[in-house]
N, C-alpha and C positions, 0 to 999 in steps of 0.2 A: 468366153474365150479360154482355151486350154492354157494352163500355165505349165511350162516345162522348166524344171529347175536344172541347174548345173551343180552337180554334187561331187565333192572331192572326198575320197576315202583313202586314208593312210593304212596300207596293209591289204594285199590282194588275196591272201589265202582265205581267211574267214570273211574278209570284206566282200568277196565276190558273191556270197550268199545274199547279203542285203542289196548289193549292186544289182543282182539278177531281178530282184523284186522291183526295185526302183525303175530299172530300164523297161521292165514289162509294163510299168505304168506310164512309159513315154519320157522318162527323165534321162538326162545324159550324165554319165559317171566317168570320172577320171580316177584311176587307181594308182597310188604311189607304191612302187615295189622295186625289187632288185633288177638290175639290167637284163639278165637272162630271162627273167619272168616277164618283164615288160615287152621284150622282143617277141616272146611267144604269144602273149595276149594280143599284141598289136597285129601279129600275123594271123593268128587262128582264133581269136576271141577266147572265151572260157566256157566250161560246162559245169552245171550244178545238177547233181542227181538227188531227187527227193523221193522218199518213200510216200506212197499215197494209200490210205486205208482202202482195203478191198481189192487192191491190185497186186499181182504177184511181183512184177518188176517195177523198179523205180522209174519215175518220169525224168527225162533229161531235158534241162533247159539249156539251149545253145544261145549264147549271147549274140551271135551273128544274126539270129532270126527275131530279135526283139525290136520293138519300136524305138527304144532309146539307144544311144550309141555309147560304146565304151572306148576309152583310150587309156593306155598305161604309160606312166612317166617316172622319171627318177626324181629324187628330192629337190634337185636344183632346177627342175623344168616347169615348176608350177608357181603361180602367184595366188595365195589364198583369197585375195580380194576379188578374184574373178568368179567366185563361187557363191551359191546361195546358202549352202549347208556343208559342213565338213564332218566326216565320220572318222573316229579314231579306232582302228581295228588291228593294231599291232599289240604285241605283248609289252607290258610296262617297261621291262629293262631295255627294250629296243629304242625308246624315245631319247636315250642319251647318246645313241651312236652318232658319229659325225654325219652331217647332212640332215639326218632326221631331227636332231636337236634344233638346228637352225630353222628348219621348216616349221616345227611345232611352235617355236617362238614367234615366227611370222604369223602363224594361225592365231595365236593368242592376241597379238597386237592388231590383227585385222578386225577383231570384234565380230567376225562372221559367226553366226550360231554354230556351235560345235557339239556333236553328240558322240559320246564315248561308247563303244561296245566292247570294252575290256572287262575281264573278270575283276581286275583291280581298279576300284573307282579312282579317277584322278584326284589329287589332293584338293584342287579348287572345288570339285563337287562335294567332297567331304565337308568343305567349309559351308556348304548350304545346310548342313545338319547343325542346328543350334546347340550351344552348350558344351563344346568339346575344346580341349587344349590341343590345337592343331600342331603346334610346335613339337609336342611330345609324340605325335604320330609319324613324324618324318623318318625315323629309323626303319619303318616298314617299306619305304620307297628306295629303289635302286639309286636314284639321284633326284631328290625332291625339288632341286633348283630348276629343273626343266619346266616346272609348272608355274614359276614365279610371275610370268607376265599375264596370266589369265585373270579375267574378271569372272568370279563364280557365276555371275548373272548370265554370261554368254555360254555357259557349259552345262550340258545335261548328261544323264547316264541312261543307257539303254541296256537292260539286262540281257547278256548273251546266253539266253536259255537254250536256243537250238544248238544241238551238238553236231559237229561236222568234222570230217577228217579228209586229208588228201590221201587217196589210195596209193600205197607205195609203188604199185606196179604201173601207175599211170603217169602221164606228164604232169608238170606242176600247175597246169591250168584247169585241172579237174578237181572238183570238190564233191564229196559224198556226204549227204546229210544223214546222220544216224538217229537223231531224235528231233522230229520236226515240230518243236513247240514255237511259241510266239516270242517276238522281241517286245519287251515291255519297257516303254520309255517314259521317264518322268518329265513333267512339263517344265518348260523354261520359265524364268521370271517374266520375260517379255512376251506379251500376247502375239506380237508380230511374228516372233520365232515359232510360237506354237501353231500358228496358221500353216506354216510350211509342213510341220509334222502331221497336222490334220489332213492336209491335202494328200500327202504321201500315203497316209493310212487309208484314206478313201480310195485312192488309185490302186493300192495293193489289194484292198478288199474286193475290188471290181474285176480282178484278173480271172480270166477263164482260159484254160489250156486246151488246145485241140488234140483230141485222141480219135482213133478210128471209130470209137463208140459215141463220139460227140464231145461237147465242151465240158470240162470238169473244173472244179475249184481246187486250188492247190493249198497245202498247209504252209505254215510259217508266215504269219501276218505281223504287222507293226501296230502296236496298240499304245495310244497315249493315255497316261494316267495323271490325275491331279496330284497325287501324293508323291513327294520326293523319296518316300521310303519303299515304293513298290520294287524298284530294281534291286533293293537290298535283300529281297527274298532269296537271291542267289547265294548270299553269305552262308546261310545254313547248309545249303547243298555243297558248297565248296569245302566247308569244314568237316561235314559228316561224310562226304564222298571223295571229291577230288584230291584233297591233301592227304587223306588216309590211304590213297593208292600208293603213297610213298612208304616203303618199308626200310628197315635198317640196312639191308644189303641189296635191295632191288625194288621191284614194284609189283603191284597186283591190279586186277581190273577194278573198276568202280563198283561193279556188281559185288565182287568179293569184299571190297572195303566196307560197303554198307551192310551186306547180309551175313558176313562171317560172325560178327557179334552185333546182332540187331539191337540189343538193349543199349550197348555203348553208343552205337550210331544214333539211336533215338535221343539219348541223353545229350550228346553233343549238339545235335540238330535243334533240340528244344531249348538248350542253353542259348544258342545264337538267336533263335526266334524270340526268346524273352528279352535278350539284349536289344534287339531292334524295336521291340515294343517300348522298352525303357527309353529309347532315343526319341520316340514319338510316333512310331509306326502303329497303325491300327492292325489287330490280328488279321483282318480281312485283306490287308495289303500283301500278306505273306502266304506261303504255301504250306499246308499241313504235312507233317512227316509222312503219313500213310501214302499220300499222293506221290511224294518224292520217292519213297521206298519202292513203290510199284514201278515207277519210271526207271529206277536204277537197275531193275531186273534185266533191262535190255542193254545196259552199258558194259559191253564186253571188252573194253580196252582200258588201259591205265589213262589217267588224265594227262594233259599236255605238260603240266608241271613235273609230273613223275618221269615222263619220257625225256624232258629236257635235262633233268638231274642225272638220269641214267646215261645220257650222252655227254656228260661232263660239263654242263653249263655252269659258269661261275655265278650267274644271277638268274632267278626266276621271279615271277610275280608273287608277292608275299601277302596275299589277302588273309592268310592264316595269322600272320603277325599283326596286321592292321586290326583285325577283329580282337585279338588278344589284348592289344594296347588300348583299344576303345573300352573293352570290358573292364580293364584295370582302372580306368578313369571313373567307372561306375561302381567300383568296389566289388567287381565280380571276377571269378576265375573258375576254370574247369580243368581238373587234373589231366584228362585225355588231350585237351587242346594244348596245355603247357608242354606235355610230353611230345606231342607231334611237332610243335614249333621248335623245340630243342633238337629233335631228330633232323628236321629240315636244315636248321642252322649248322648242325654237325656235318651233314652231307655236302652242303654248299662250301663249308670250310675245307673239307677234303678235296673237293673239285678245284677250289682256288689254289690250294697248295700244289696240287698235281700240275695245274696250268703254269704255275710259277717255276716249277722245277726244271 
């Protein structure tokens, strides 16, 4: 008998990519988002455009044509207990906003298995990494108290490796995938929860998309891994690429951040790689620099953190600071990382002063 899960995803922008895959597999998804966005998705569904190897134009997945159903709702309209799995797909600073904070707390208390697809690993997930002083990592979080009610055993991390943007000329229910890699999810402590992920993985694996030339396989899969360190492969990429798209007075593309000074990029990347190994990762859990540098050639936009800073955001996800603080606990530091963290601190400070003026 087919099992159809009901899945709640907080965050409709990036969340719609994972939602499209789950709905293709026959599962139903509720997206929590802003009212205007919810009205649009409820009226017209959403579209995800995916580049496919060997095809000139991207494939467009229209949520209205999928076997699973989508509905969009506000933070006050959902009860986490009604769902089999909950996805966290907002940026870390958003979890402290009114409404979102209360829903996150209800998610934590529901003990429904919860999978984060944030760049910034939630604090309870970091607690699954043994041997750290977790108290000392709190300054990296916008508001660490929003995570207080979570049991680390019910929370896992899924590396948000696929890159996607909302094309500025389109409505907010369109998502364009720019780098179609896989979501890599670490297993839960509870086997019962892992069964849900395995089923989703198999259903997504089986997807075939109808084209005039016949059925084709689509990129962006969900892959379950035994090691809790696999999603941390993203850390090296964030620190060598994403955060280095932030410059003193503006921003640059990820391609420029990585390739302008390839030696420094490699040095930062391998420093974070070595830190992950020191925490307990096996080198095979991680991605070698050469593979990342090749993928970065196609990253022709600044990272979302850089765009948010540029737009005056008073808070952004601080995975850069989290990695710096974890390294410090292991007696490690890197001058380029320290300089970048200081630069981001200064630019956030300037944004906050401006907002307060």
